[in-house]
N, CA, C and O of each residue as an XYZ file, in Angstrom:
784
protein
N       0.837     -1.373      0.267
C       0.150      0.110     -0.014
C       0.846      1.166      0.102
O       0.447      2.196      0.647
N       1.815      1.020     -0.342
C       2.719      2.199     -0.303
C       2.518      3.649     -1.104
O       2.927      4.765     -0.782
N       1.662      3.187     -2.378
C       1.123      4.213     -3.279
C       0.302      5.293     -2.387
O       0.364      6.513     -2.540
N      -0.605      4.489     -1.268
C      -1.457      5.304     -0.384
C      -0.860      5.916      0.387
O      -1.501      6.896      0.765
N       0.553      5.774      1.042
C       0.970      6.217      2.290
C       2.529      6.516      2.182
O       3.329      6.086      3.013
N       2.935      7.383      0.954
C       4.416      7.407      0.681
C       5.359      7.903      1.795
O       6.567      7.667      1.839
N       4.631      8.640      2.715
C       5.420      9.490      3.833
C       5.959      8.497      4.941
O       7.016      8.864      5.454
N       5.454      7.362      5.383
C       5.993      6.363      6.491
C       5.280      5.294      6.580
O       4.099      5.387      6.245
N       5.802      3.988      7.055
C       5.243      2.977      7.115
C       5.347      2.469      8.867
O       6.262      2.826      9.608
N       4.413      1.744      9.203
C       4.117      1.251     10.559
C       3.720      0.288     10.583
O       2.788     -0.059      9.858
N       4.387     -0.588     11.560
C       3.865     -2.106     11.998
C       3.542     -2.357     13.273
O       4.027     -1.410     13.892
N       3.021     -3.056     14.018
C       2.975     -3.468     15.642
C       2.326     -4.664     15.169
O       1.672     -4.883     14.150
N       2.716     -5.514     16.316
C       1.915     -6.635     16.515
C       2.332     -7.052     18.301
O       3.176     -6.781     19.155
N       1.149     -7.841     18.120
C       0.887     -8.109     19.863
C       0.590     -9.747     19.834
O      -0.539    -10.235     19.775
N       1.757    -10.448     19.884
C       1.549    -11.988     19.411
C       0.823    -12.633     20.832
O       0.328    -13.759     20.793
N       0.811    -11.976     21.836
C       0.032    -12.670     22.796
C      -1.162    -12.538     22.688
O      -1.751    -13.427     23.301
N      -2.080    -11.558     21.992
C      -3.161    -11.255     21.455
C      -3.878    -11.623     20.135
O      -5.073    -11.573     19.846
N      -2.766    -12.020     19.401
C      -3.123    -12.628     18.021
C      -3.466    -11.192     17.270
O      -4.376    -11.222     16.442
N      -3.039    -10.404     17.422
C      -3.117     -8.890     16.551
C      -2.243     -8.391     16.248
O      -1.293     -8.418     17.030
N      -2.106     -7.708     15.018
C      -1.297     -6.956     14.325
C      -2.048     -5.899     13.519
O      -2.998     -6.088     12.759
N      -1.294     -4.471     13.905
C      -2.101     -3.658     12.938
C      -0.610     -2.736     12.113
O       0.307     -2.191     12.728
N      -0.797     -2.816     10.427
C       0.104     -2.162      9.638
C      -0.635     -0.643      9.213
O      -1.856     -0.485      9.214
N       0.269      0.328      8.888
C      -0.152      1.395      8.205
C       0.773      2.130      7.433
O       1.970      2.138      7.721
N       0.331      2.711      6.529
C       1.028      3.689      5.794
C       0.661      5.164      5.598
O      -0.463      5.476      5.204
N       1.414      5.888      5.817
C       1.080      7.340      6.130
C       1.136      8.115      5.262
O       2.285      8.184      4.827
N       0.314      8.889      4.669
C       0.522     10.345      3.859
C      -0.046     11.471      4.946
O      -1.238     11.571      5.240
N       0.781     12.116      5.369
C       1.037     13.318      6.112
C       0.317     14.506      5.839
O       0.730     15.325      5.018
N      -0.660     14.640      6.429
C      -1.580     16.085      5.881
C      -1.539     16.908      6.929
O      -1.082     18.036      6.745
N      -2.016     16.513      8.273
C      -2.439     17.725      9.378
C      -0.792     17.935     10.331
O      -0.306     19.066     10.346
N      -0.363     17.264     10.761
C       0.855     17.072     11.537
C       2.081     16.206     11.192
O       2.273     15.042     11.546
N       2.908     17.017     10.405
C       4.090     16.453      9.390
C       4.791     15.716     10.326
O       4.656     14.601      9.823
N       5.526     15.519     11.455
C       6.204     15.458     12.172
C       6.232     13.879     12.713
O       5.156     13.280     12.713
N       7.238     13.297     13.101
C       7.238     11.934     13.422
C       5.975     11.353     14.403
O       5.470     10.233     14.314
N       5.519     12.682     15.592
C       4.471     12.328     16.369
C       3.358     11.886     15.929
O       2.488     11.496     16.708
N       3.186     11.874     14.476
C       1.898     11.545     14.079
C       2.126      9.939     13.312
O       1.391      9.446     12.455
N       3.104      9.459     13.784
C       3.536      8.278     13.127
C       2.006      7.273     13.813
O       1.366      7.588     14.817
N       1.734      6.029     12.894
C       0.787      5.011     13.052
C       1.481      4.011     12.836
O       2.535      3.947     12.203
N       0.592      2.745     13.645
C      -0.076      2.839     14.487
C       0.290      3.313     15.696
O       1.265      2.974     16.367
N      -0.831      4.398     16.025
C      -0.528      5.076     17.245
C      -1.187      4.622     18.656
O      -2.398      4.429     18.550
N      -0.723      4.435     19.795
C      -1.274      3.782     21.155
C      -1.576      5.274     21.956
O      -1.060      6.386     21.847
N      -2.490      4.818     22.669
C      -2.991      5.750     24.061
C      -1.741      5.866     24.954
O      -0.793      5.081     24.988
N      -1.936      7.105     25.743
C      -0.677      6.569     26.773
C      -0.956      5.577     27.768
O       0.032      4.966     28.174
N      -1.881      5.324     28.175
C      -2.298      4.344     29.235
C      -2.085      2.851     28.294
O      -2.263      1.743     28.802
N      -1.741      3.023     27.075
C      -1.252      1.942     26.260
C      -2.818      0.616     25.992
O      -2.800     -0.465     25.403
N      -3.683      1.143     26.523
C      -4.874      0.473     26.347
C      -5.828      0.292     24.723
O      -6.590     -0.561     24.268
N      -5.362      1.390     24.317
C      -5.897      1.575     22.885
C      -4.539      1.855     21.899
O      -3.401      2.219     22.195
N      -5.187      1.513     20.551
C      -4.153      1.754     19.805
C      -5.009      1.899     18.340
O      -6.045      1.258     18.161
N      -4.522      2.699     17.448
C      -5.264      2.944     16.012
C      -4.800      2.862     14.590
O      -3.989      3.743     14.304
N      -5.013      2.283     13.916
C      -4.375      2.533     12.353
C      -5.666      3.582     11.648
O      -6.746      3.013     11.485
N      -5.597      4.783     11.315
C      -6.490      5.641     10.412
C      -6.216      6.044      9.365
O      -5.120      6.469      8.999
N      -7.344      5.940      8.671
C      -6.871      6.526      7.337
C      -8.268      7.581      6.766
O      -9.458      7.283      6.670
N      -7.575      8.854      6.463
C      -8.336      9.845      6.564
C      -8.549     11.431      7.120
O      -7.450     11.926      7.368
N      -9.226     11.989      7.278
C      -9.216     13.277      8.138
C     -10.428     13.964      8.600
O     -11.292     14.588      7.984
N     -10.228     13.618     10.168
C     -11.532     14.680     10.733
C     -11.301     16.007     10.800
O     -10.312     16.523     11.319
N     -12.387     16.683     10.174
C     -12.311     17.974      9.860
C     -12.767     18.650     11.025
O     -12.519     19.854     10.973
N     -13.283     18.322     11.941
C     -13.428     18.975     13.150
C     -13.054     18.561     14.429
O     -13.727     18.663     15.455
N     -11.765     18.012     14.281
C     -10.965     17.364     15.301
C     -10.597     18.723     16.095
O     -10.853     18.625     17.295
N     -10.101     19.862     15.738
C      -9.903     21.107     16.760
C     -11.058     21.239     17.860
O     -10.725     21.255     19.045
N     -12.245     21.322     17.543
C     -13.234     21.498     18.146
C     -13.541     20.180     19.225
O     -13.919     20.522     20.346
N     -13.417     18.833     18.986
C     -13.332     17.669     19.659
C     -11.815     17.730     20.610
O     -11.783     17.199     21.720
N     -10.934     18.239     20.191
C      -9.919     18.400     20.969
C      -9.979     19.141     21.909
O      -9.342     18.969     22.948
N     -10.819     20.163     21.671
C     -11.232     21.547     22.946
C     -12.006     20.750     23.983
O     -11.695     20.830     25.171
N     -13.110     19.906     23.522
C     -14.031     19.478     24.258
C     -13.103     18.156     24.985
O     -13.407     17.929     26.156
N     -12.217     17.448     24.496
C     -11.647     16.237     25.212
C     -10.582     16.970     26.186
O     -10.343     16.407     27.254
N      -9.929     18.185     25.891
C      -8.903     18.706     26.982
C      -9.969     19.257     28.030
O      -9.572     19.364     29.190
N     -11.267     19.612     27.745
C     -12.031     20.159     28.829
C     -12.298     18.872     29.864
O     -12.577     18.999     31.057
N     -12.174     17.798     29.256
C     -12.631     16.376     30.005
C     -11.421     15.790     30.412
O     -11.226     14.576     30.467
N     -10.716     16.554     30.659
C      -9.424     15.764     31.256
C      -8.060     15.343     29.953
O      -6.887     15.437     30.313
N      -8.276     15.058     29.015
C      -7.397     14.503     28.006
C      -6.216     15.100     27.673
O      -6.376     16.113     26.992
N      -4.929     14.776     27.956
C      -4.000     15.686     27.439
C      -3.539     14.873     25.921
O      -3.625     13.668     25.685
N      -3.015     16.008     24.979
C      -2.539     15.831     23.853
C      -1.149     15.823     23.804
O      -0.623     16.489     24.695
N      -0.241     15.147     22.860
C       1.099     15.154     22.919
C       1.255     15.475     21.213
O       2.399     15.537     20.764
N       0.362     15.628     20.504
C       0.707     15.712     18.743
C      -0.415     16.915     18.324
O      -1.291     17.336     19.080
N      -0.205     17.304     17.119
C      -1.329     18.134     16.601
C      -1.839     17.270     15.771
O      -1.883     17.662     14.604
N      -2.371     15.878     16.051
C      -2.838     15.104     14.768
C      -4.196     15.026     14.912
O      -4.478     15.262     16.087
N      -5.176     14.800     14.239
C      -6.570     14.357     14.431
C      -6.569     12.953     14.535
O      -7.695     12.485     14.706
N      -5.344     11.872     14.468
C      -5.300     10.768     15.007
C      -5.462     10.538     16.554
O      -6.120      9.685     17.151
N      -4.650     11.573     17.031
C      -4.544     11.116     18.742
C      -6.316     12.076     18.924
O      -6.897     11.913     19.997
N      -6.751     12.659     18.232
C      -7.743     13.439     19.024
C      -9.032     11.985     18.841
O      -9.791     11.576     19.720
N      -8.911     11.536     17.568
C      -9.983     10.409     17.165
C      -9.553      9.073     18.521
O     -10.442      8.346     18.965
N      -8.378      8.990     18.905
C      -8.117      7.974     19.776
C      -8.672      8.524     21.111
O      -9.337      7.686     21.720
N      -8.572      9.599     21.648
C      -9.083     10.296     22.946
C     -10.476      9.929     22.368
O     -10.897      8.805     22.642
N     -11.159     10.656     21.683
C     -12.797     10.311     21.508
C     -13.293      8.897     21.655
O     -14.237      8.643     22.404
N     -12.776      8.123     21.068
C     -13.253      6.725     21.466
C     -12.787      6.305     22.779
O     -13.388      5.381     23.328
N     -11.828      6.840     23.339
C     -11.561      6.447     24.744
C     -12.555      7.440     25.654
O     -12.801      7.157     26.826
N     -13.000      8.405     25.127
C     -14.246      8.902     26.014
C     -15.480      8.448     25.758
O     -16.242      8.189     26.690
N     -15.756      8.327     24.773
C     -17.482      7.782     24.405
C     -17.246      6.586     23.559
O     -18.260      6.299     22.923
N     -15.967      5.575     23.280
C     -16.620      4.213     22.812
C     -17.274      4.409     21.541
O     -17.101      5.452     20.911
N     -18.092      3.377     21.078
C     -18.468      3.699     19.453
C     -19.203      4.633     19.392
O     -19.340      4.992     18.222
N     -19.958      5.429     20.342
C     -20.982      6.690     20.020
C     -20.187      8.042     19.521
O     -20.748      9.082     19.175
N     -18.454      7.767     19.561
C     -17.693      8.617     19.211
C     -17.969      9.232     17.688
O     -17.817     10.400     17.330
N     -18.447      8.029     16.853
C     -18.931      8.292     15.589
C     -19.803      9.385     14.914
O     -19.737      9.955     13.825
N     -20.669      9.460     16.007
C     -21.734     10.700     16.140
C     -21.309     11.784     15.896
O     -21.886     12.413     15.010
N     -20.206     12.371     16.553
C     -19.665     13.365     16.717
C     -18.455     13.885     15.582
O     -18.171     15.062     15.363
N     -17.918     12.846     15.021
C     -17.150     13.017     13.659
C     -17.654     13.622     12.786
O     -18.838     13.462     12.489
N     -16.790     14.528     12.127
C     -17.032     15.055     10.633
C     -15.804     14.764      9.983
O     -14.721     15.124     10.443
N     -15.952     14.047      8.802
C     -14.783     14.164      7.806
C     -15.057     12.896      7.137
O     -16.124     12.289      7.052
N     -13.643     12.540      6.575
C     -13.875     10.913      5.488
C     -12.766     10.465      6.379
O     -11.750     11.011      6.808
N     -13.407      9.061      6.535
C     -12.347      8.247      7.427
C     -12.698      6.668      7.536
O     -13.868      6.304      7.417
N     -11.945      6.001      7.700
C     -11.768      4.702      7.882
C     -10.708      4.063      8.769
O      -9.521      3.974      8.453
N     -11.163      3.690      9.738
C     -10.312      3.261     11.075
C     -10.391      1.742     11.840
O     -11.291      0.932     11.620
N      -9.536      1.577     12.556
C      -9.752      0.320     13.474
C      -8.947      0.818     14.467
O      -7.887      1.437     14.378
N      -9.845      0.329     15.822
C      -9.044      0.358     16.888
C      -8.898     -0.539     17.985
O      -9.918     -1.035     18.463
N      -7.833     -0.805     18.431
C      -7.847     -2.199     19.209
C      -7.831     -1.556     20.634
O      -7.177     -0.648     21.146
N      -8.883     -2.451     21.094
C      -9.179     -2.131     22.677
C      -8.931     -3.602     23.287
O      -9.477     -4.699     23.167
N      -7.654     -2.992     24.120
C      -7.219     -4.234     24.957
C      -7.865     -4.673     26.135
O      -7.814     -5.858     26.464
N      -8.544     -3.718     26.882
C      -9.193     -4.032     27.944
C     -10.391     -4.652     27.665
O     -10.719     -5.445     28.548
N     -11.255     -4.551     26.620
C     -12.270     -5.288     26.074
C     -11.918     -6.444     24.919
O     -12.751     -7.169     24.375
N     -10.594     -6.436     24.699
C     -10.177     -7.405     24.018
C     -10.900     -7.717     22.651
O     -11.275     -8.771     22.138
N     -10.958     -6.224     22.206
C     -11.534     -6.194     20.776
C     -11.243     -5.283     19.567
O     -10.567     -4.297     19.862
N     -11.590     -5.385     18.319
C     -11.137     -4.236     17.466
C     -12.511     -3.599     16.959
O     -13.538     -4.211     16.667
N     -12.269     -2.148     16.924
C     -13.802     -1.717     16.516
C     -12.888     -1.018     15.205
O     -11.758     -0.530     15.172
N     -14.125     -1.255     13.980
C     -13.803     -0.844     12.954
C     -14.976      0.056     12.239
O     -16.136     -0.350     12.177
N     -14.619      1.129     11.785
C     -15.759      2.020     11.309
C     -15.000      3.002     10.189
O     -13.830      3.369     10.086
N     -16.399      3.300      9.264
C     -16.202      4.000      8.339
C     -17.070      5.113      8.127
O     -18.223      5.044      8.551
N     -16.508      6.527      7.288
C     -17.173      7.486      7.207
C     -18.442      7.239      6.641
O     -18.566      6.229      5.948
N     -19.806      8.302      6.890
C     -20.982      8.224      6.454
C     -21.302      7.832      4.596
O     -22.164      7.096      4.116
N     -20.176      8.696      3.866
C     -20.336      8.395      2.420
C     -19.263      7.584      1.837
O     -18.962      7.600      0.643
N     -18.611      6.760      2.891
C     -17.896      5.824      2.554
C     -16.572      6.675      1.419
O     -16.339      6.015      0.406
N     -16.036      7.562      1.504
C     -14.798      8.308      0.866
C     -13.814      7.415      1.447
O     -12.924      7.105      0.655
N     -13.737      6.990      2.432
C     -12.431      6.085      2.781
C     -12.731      4.769      2.543
O     -13.772      4.451      3.117
N     -12.128      3.714      1.803
C     -12.440      2.410      1.760
C     -12.081      1.745      2.989
O     -11.148      2.180      3.663
N     -12.813      0.611      3.379
C     -12.276     -0.531      4.334
C     -13.046     -1.689      3.900
O     -14.266     -1.792      3.770
N     -11.940     -2.712      3.659
C     -12.606     -4.164      3.132
C     -11.875     -5.182      4.348
O     -10.970     -4.985      5.159
N     -12.880     -6.536      3.985
C     -12.318     -7.274      4.843
C     -12.576     -8.491      4.411
O     -13.260     -8.746      3.420
N     -11.812     -9.633      5.445
C     -12.137    -11.091      4.860
C     -11.453    -11.852      5.961
O     -10.423    -11.555      6.566
N     -12.391    -13.094      6.120
C     -11.885    -14.057      6.938
C     -10.729    -14.677      6.405
O     -10.625    -14.835      5.189
N      -9.687    -15.112      7.343
C      -8.345    -15.681      6.738
C      -8.417    -16.881      7.725
O      -9.434    -17.075      8.391
N      -7.297    -17.701      7.810
C      -7.307    -19.058      8.434
C      -6.938    -18.642      9.791
O      -5.868    -18.104     10.072
N      -8.103    -18.985     10.819
C      -8.324    -18.456     12.164
C      -7.858    -17.121     12.322
O      -7.114    -16.783     13.243
N      -8.286    -16.354     11.435
C      -8.088    -14.593     11.649
C      -9.383    -13.701     10.951
O     -10.209    -14.271     10.237
N      -9.435    -12.601     11.173
C     -10.270    -11.421     10.183
C      -8.950    -10.523      9.816
O      -8.085    -10.123     10.596
N      -9.043    -10.332      8.471
C      -8.191     -9.152      7.745
C      -8.897     -8.149      7.705
O     -10.086     -8.256      8.007
N      -8.360     -6.918      7.328
C      -8.621     -5.639      7.175
C      -7.879     -5.184      6.251
O      -6.889     -5.865      5.986
N      -8.073     -4.073      5.568
C      -7.368     -3.253      4.671
C      -7.990     -1.825      3.756
O      -9.207     -1.862      3.577
N      -7.479     -0.969      3.353
C      -8.012     -0.017      2.416
C      -8.303     -0.529      1.046
O      -8.925      0.128      0.211
N      -7.675     -2.117      0.781
C      -7.459     -2.034     -0.668
C      -7.763     -3.715     -0.756
O      -7.728     -4.311      0.321
N      -7.983     -4.304     -1.674
C      -8.235     -5.658     -1.876
C      -6.980     -6.296     -2.038
O      -6.713     -7.411     -1.591
N      -6.020     -5.383     -2.847
C      -4.594     -5.697     -2.921
C      -3.882     -6.459     -1.653
O      -3.172     -7.465     -1.665
N      -4.238     -5.779     -0.742
C      -3.687     -5.834      0.663
C      -4.051     -7.065      1.249
O      -3.371     -7.714      2.044
N      -5.311     -7.380      0.749
C      -6.098     -8.432      1.641
C      -5.313     -9.823      0.455
O      -5.172    -10.891      1.049
N      -4.963     -9.834     -0.675
C      -4.620    -10.612     -1.711
C      -3.189    -11.192     -1.197
O      -2.752    -12.343     -1.175
N      -2.519     -9.709     -0.711
C      -0.815     -9.973     -0.328
C      -0.850    -10.580      0.881
O       0.344    -10.693      1.159
N      -1.652    -11.172      2.024
C      -1.942    -11.785      2.802
C      -1.309    -13.240      2.735
O      -0.612    -13.894      3.510
N      -1.824    -13.456      1.533
C      -1.930    -15.191      0.941
C      -3.012    -15.993      1.553
O      -3.129    -17.208      1.393
N      -3.794    -15.253      2.259
C      -4.983    -15.713      3.118
C      -6.306    -15.481      2.506
O      -7.279    -16.035      3.017
N      -6.454    -14.725      1.472
C      -7.737    -14.682      0.764
C      -7.472    -14.939     -0.652
O      -6.592    -14.419     -1.338
N      -8.451    -15.915     -1.047
C      -8.004    -16.717     -2.476
C      -8.774    -15.377     -3.625
O      -9.737    -14.644     -3.403
N      -8.006    -15.464     -4.682
C      -8.443    -14.886     -5.943
C      -9.709    -15.035     -6.595
O     -10.137    -14.490     -7.612
N     -10.158    -15.759     -5.930
C     -11.542    -16.212     -6.919
C     -12.705    -14.990     -6.871
O     -13.208    -14.521     -5.850
N     -12.891    -14.741     -7.781
C     -14.208    -13.616     -8.249
C     -15.452    -14.136     -7.747
O     -15.702    -15.336     -7.642
N     -16.240    -13.169     -7.435
C     -17.771    -13.367     -7.464
C     -18.582    -13.058     -8.442
O     -18.765    -11.876     -8.734
N     -19.300    -14.239     -9.216
C     -19.904    -14.179     -9.938
C     -21.104    -13.248    -10.047
O     -21.550    -13.057    -11.178
N     -21.661    -12.666     -9.048
C     -22.706    -11.976     -9.219
C     -22.216    -10.472     -8.768
O     -22.930     -9.481     -8.921
N     -21.052    -10.441     -8.260
C     -20.258     -8.994     -8.084
C     -20.088     -8.715     -9.755
O     -20.720     -7.779    -10.244
N     -19.252     -9.521    -10.576
C     -18.807     -9.367    -11.496
C     -20.380     -9.188    -12.562
O     -20.329     -8.203    -13.298
N     -21.455     -9.888    -12.652
C     -22.600     -9.699    -13.278
C     -23.191     -8.068    -12.846
O     -23.585     -7.306    -13.729
N     -23.186     -7.708    -11.504
C     -23.513     -6.468    -11.001
C     -22.715     -5.152    -11.794
O     -23.202     -4.093    -12.189
N     -21.041     -5.739    -11.878
C     -20.247     -4.341    -12.386
C     -20.658     -4.427    -13.500
O     -20.937     -3.271    -13.816
N     -20.909     -5.169    -14.432
C     -20.985     -5.461    -15.860
C     -22.480     -4.391    -16.314
O     -22.610     -3.622    -17.266
N     -23.261     -4.676    -15.415
C     -24.857     -4.257    -15.797
C     -25.127     -2.923    -15.061
O     -26.026     -2.199    -15.488
N     -24.355     -2.533    -13.912
C     -24.610     -1.414    -13.024
C     -23.139     -0.473    -13.242
O     -23.217      0.750    -13.127
N     -22.019     -1.029    -13.511
C     -21.148      0.053    -13.337
C     -20.268     -0.025    -12.343
O     -19.207      0.586    -12.468
N     -20.526     -0.785    -11.164
C     -20.369     -0.839     -9.884
C     -20.526     -2.062     -9.153
O     -21.385     -2.755     -9.698
N     -20.013     -2.622     -8.088
C     -20.625     -3.665     -7.032
C     -21.079     -2.945     -5.944
O     -20.517     -2.055     -5.306
N     -22.369     -3.538     -5.794
C     -23.126     -2.563     -4.586
C     -22.242     -3.441     -3.426
O     -21.673     -4.531     -3.489
N     -22.410     -2.376     -2.267
C     -21.983     -2.702     -0.965
C     -22.904     -3.871     -0.268
O     -24.110     -3.714     -0.459
N     -22.531     -5.002      0.498
C     -21.085     -5.078      0.917
C     -20.342     -5.700      0.342
O     -19.282     -5.975      0.905
N     -20.624     -6.238     -1.188
C     -20.065     -7.158     -1.862
C     -18.523     -6.603     -2.288
O     -18.228     -5.542     -1.738
N     -17.658     -7.084     -3.051
C     -16.571     -6.770     -3.455
C     -16.454     -7.544     -4.701
O     -17.333     -8.358     -4.984
N     -15.272     -7.324     -5.595
C     -15.112     -8.260     -6.989
C     -14.694     -9.856     -6.460
O     -14.709    -10.853     -7.182
N     -14.346     -9.816     -5.104
C     -13.624    -11.011     -4.779
C     -14.793    -11.780     -4.051
O     -15.622    -11.050     -3.507
N     -15.023    -13.385     -3.938
C     -16.060    -13.791     -3.481
C     -15.916    -13.977     -1.930
O     -16.875    -14.124     -1.172
N     -14.530    -13.950     -1.533
C     -14.187    -14.171      0.102
C     -13.962    -12.640      0.955
O     -13.595    -12.538      2.125
N     -14.319    -11.430     -0.056
C     -13.928    -10.470      0.728
C     -15.202     -9.660      0.745
O     -15.934     -9.710     -0.243
N     -15.535     -8.896      1.816
C     -16.452     -7.854      1.739
C     -15.947     -6.356      2.213
O     -14.876     -6.177      2.792
N     -16.740     -5.465      1.930
C     -16.327     -4.233      2.072
C     -17.540     -3.893      3.584
O     -18.651     -4.374      3.808
N     -16.776     -2.957      4.316
C     -17.928     -2.306      5.565
C     -18.438     -1.357      4.640
O     -17.721     -0.895      3.752
N     -19.551     -1.057      4.776
C     -20.860     -0.128      4.093
C     -20.346      0.956      4.599
O     -19.660      0.895      5.620
N     -20.616      2.215      3.915
C     -20.342      3.599      4.274
C     -21.107      3.821      5.658
O     -22.269      3.416      5.655
N     -20.720      4.301      6.640
C     -21.685      4.883      7.771
C     -21.941      3.562      8.436
O     -23.044      3.578      8.983
N     -21.274      2.367      8.585
C     -21.211      1.160      9.306
C     -19.941      1.200      9.903
O     -18.936      1.782      9.496
N     -20.182      0.131     11.487
C     -18.976      0.017     12.178
C     -19.249     -1.535     12.421
O     -20.288     -2.155     12.193
N     -18.161     -1.954     12.893
C     -18.125     -3.605     13.501
C     -16.899     -3.912     14.607
O     -15.700     -3.633     14.606
N     -17.688     -4.551     15.459
C     -16.835     -4.752     16.359
C     -16.220     -6.181     16.341
O     -16.895     -7.036     15.767
N     -15.183     -6.513     16.818
C     -14.477     -8.056     16.177
C     -14.012     -8.071     17.261
O     -13.927     -7.013     17.886
N     -13.511     -9.439     17.884
C     -13.086    -10.010     19.182
C     -11.581    -10.042     18.826
O     -11.302     -9.627     17.701
N     -10.653    -10.434     19.546
C      -9.311    -10.447     19.410
C      -9.197    -11.909     18.320
O      -8.539    -12.070     17.292
N     -10.078    -12.779     19.009
C     -10.128    -14.027     18.347
C     -10.657    -14.225     16.827
O     -10.656    -15.262     16.163
N     -11.138    -12.845     16.445
C     -11.553    -13.114     15.034
C     -13.131    -12.888     15.135
O     -13.609    -12.622     14.032
N     -13.653    -12.909     15.718
C     -15.186    -13.326     15.801
C     -16.090    -11.970     15.605
O     -16.157    -11.274     16.618
N     -16.697    -11.561     14.610
C     -17.380    -10.557     14.741
C     -18.591    -10.577     15.478
O     -19.460    -11.437     15.329
N     -18.650     -9.559     16.332
C     -19.513     -9.599     17.608
C     -20.764     -8.670     17.480
O     -21.848     -8.867     18.028
N     -20.431     -7.619     16.661
C     -21.709     -6.601     16.223
C     -21.228     -5.845     14.940
O     -20.112     -5.375     14.720
N     -22.323     -5.844     14.163
C     -22.519     -4.812     12.919
C     -23.590     -4.051     12.593
O     -24.704     -4.509     12.339
N     -23.195     -2.522     12.589
C     -24.102     -1.754     12.573
C     -23.838     -0.393     11.855
O     -24.728      0.456     11.796
C-alpha cells in the first residue's frame, strides 16, 4: 500500500493477543514523526490505525481537553483515539470527515472498525485462517496469502450491468466492504461480535 501512504510505514504486533496493525502514512495535518501510526494511547489500552481526515478535530480536541485528556501531537489521529476513549463507539456521532479506522481495545479484547458516512475512505475485510483481515484495498488482503483470488460471479454481473459492485460485496468472493456509515466490533479471536 506504499502508493496510498508514501510518507511513512508502521507495523506493530501483539503476538499474545493474536493481533497486528500495519499502516502506510500520507502526512496531512501533523507532518512530524509524532503522527506516526499505529498510534497508542498514553495508557497503552488503545491502538489506532487511521486513514482519512477528521475535519472538526480541533473542536473535539477542545471538548476532550476540557474532560481531562492531554495531547502530545497536533494530529487528528490522537484526537480520534481520545474520542474513542471518552465516548466509545458513540464517538462516531461526533465525527465530521472522511475516514476508515480500526481501534484495538485491549481492555475489552476487541477491535472496533468504522467507516465515514459517505464511504469516501475504503475499508474491506475478509476471513483468513483463524483470523479476520482488514485493509483499505483488496490487493492488501490478497498480499496476505489468506484470501483467494476467486471472483464473485454476482459481483461481476453487477459490475457489468450497473458499472459498480454494490456494498457490501466486492469483486472477490471471500472479501466484503464495510458499508459507508457502518461499524463493526470484532473479538481478538476474529469473531464478529456486532455490525451496525
